[in-house]
C-alpha positions as CSV (number, residue, x, y, z in Angstrom):
1,M,0.0,0.0,0.0
2,H,1.3,3.4,-0.9
3,N,2.0,5.7,2.1
4,N,0.0,8.7,0.8
5,F,-3.5,8.2,-0.7
6,Y,-6.9,9.7,-1.0
7,A,-10.0,7.6,-1.0
8,S,-13.4,8.6,-2.2
9,G,-16.6,6.8,-2.8
10,F,-20.3,6.7,-2.9
11,L,-23.3,4.6,-1.7
12,Y,-25.2,2.8,-4.4
13,H,-28.8,1.7,-4.4
14,P,-29.1,-1.0,-7.2
15,P,-32.9,-1.2,-7.6
16,S,-33.1,2.6,-8.4
17,Q,-29.6,2.8,-9.9
18,Q,-28.9,5.9,-7.8
19,I,-25.8,7.1,-5.9
20,L,-25.7,9.1,-2.7
21,L,-23.4,12.2,-2.8
22,Q,-22.7,15.0,-0.3
23,Q,-23.1,18.7,-0.9
24,K,-20.2,21.0,-0.1
25,V,-21.1,24.6,0.3
26,S,-18.4,27.4,-0.1
27,I,-17.4,29.4,2.9
28,D,-19.3,32.4,1.7
29,N,-22.4,30.2,1.0
30,M,-22.4,31.6,-2.6
31,S,-21.8,28.2,-4.4
32,S,-22.0,24.5,-3.8
33,E,-21.0,21.3,-5.5
34,W,-22.0,17.6,-5.1
35,L,-19.1,15.3,-4.3
36,L,-18.2,11.8,-3.5
37,F,-17.4,11.0,0.2
38,G,-13.7,11.4,0.5
39,G,-10.8,11.6,2.8
40,V,-7.0,11.4,3.2
41,Y,-5.1,8.4,4.5
42,Q,-4.9,7.9,8.2
43,E,-2.3,5.7,9.8
44,K,-3.0,2.0,9.4
45,E,-6.1,2.5,7.3
46,D,-6.7,1.0,3.9
47,P,-9.0,2.7,1.3
48,E,-12.0,0.5,2.3
49,E,-11.6,1.2,6.0
50,L,-11.2,4.9,5.4
51,F,-14.5,4.9,3.4
52,R,-16.2,2.9,6.1
53,N,-15.1,5.5,8.7
54,L,-16.2,8.4,6.6
55,V,-19.7,6.9,6.2
56,L,-19.9,6.2,9.9
57,D,-18.8,9.7,10.8
58,L,-21.0,11.5,8.3
59,L,-24.1,9.4,8.3
60,D,-23.8,7.5,11.6
61,M,-24.2,4.3,9.6
62,E,-22.0,1.2,9.5
63,I,-21.5,-0.5,6.1
64,R,-20.2,-4.0,5.5
65,E,-18.8,-4.6,2.1
66,V,-16.8,-1.9,0.3
67,L,-16.0,-2.6,-3.4
68,P,-13.3,-1.0,-5.6
69,V,-14.2,1.0,-8.7
70,Y,-10.9,2.4,-9.8
71,S,-7.4,3.4,-8.6
72,Y,-4.7,5.5,-10.1
73,L,-1.6,7.6,-9.2
74,N,-2.2,11.3,-9.2
75,E,1.1,12.5,-10.6
76,N,0.6,16.1,-9.4
77,S,0.3,15.2,-5.8
78,D,2.2,11.8,-5.9
79,E,-0.8,10.2,-4.1
80,F,-2.7,7.2,-5.1
81,Q,-6.4,7.9,-5.6
82,Y,-8.9,5.1,-4.8
83,I,-12.6,5.2,-5.7
84,V,-14.9,2.7,-3.9
85,Y,-18.6,2.1,-3.3
86,S,-20.9,0.2,-1.0
87,Q,-24.4,-1.0,-1.9
88,L,-27.5,-0.2,0.2
89,G,-30.6,-2.3,0.1
90,E,-32.9,0.6,1.2
91,L,-33.3,4.0,-0.5
92,R,-33.7,6.5,2.3
93,N,-32.9,10.1,3.2
94,F,-29.9,10.9,5.4
95,S,-29.2,13.7,7.7
96,S,-25.8,14.4,9.0
97,K,-24.5,15.1,12.5
98,N,-22.8,18.2,11.2
99,G,-25.7,19.6,9.0
100,Q,-24.4,18.6,5.6
101,T,-26.8,17.9,2.8
102,F,-27.0,14.5,1.0
103,G,-28.8,13.7,-2.2
104,W,-29.5,10.7,-4.4
105,F,-28.6,11.0,-8.1
106,T,-29.1,8.8,-11.2
107,F,-26.3,8.2,-13.7
108,K,-28.4,9.7,-16.5
């Protein structure tokens, strides 16, 4: 495992073919964007564990299986980037402990 990495991912609901993303609002509240859940390597974590911890922290939810989507070396930062996901059986709305907004999106 590379010493420096960034992991990001999403929750996927197969029956509806939707993914759950988080909304990040700018400091001045003038703009926002929808993003994958993401974080930087912490000691002794692998990308799957990092994603599990992000989901637990943001949604207060434990997930079991985390599956890889893609990984690559970001040559600008010399960090490996990992993209992962976890499937959910139930489509539901989420509220965060820290007031962030979450939304379901289709691939279309």
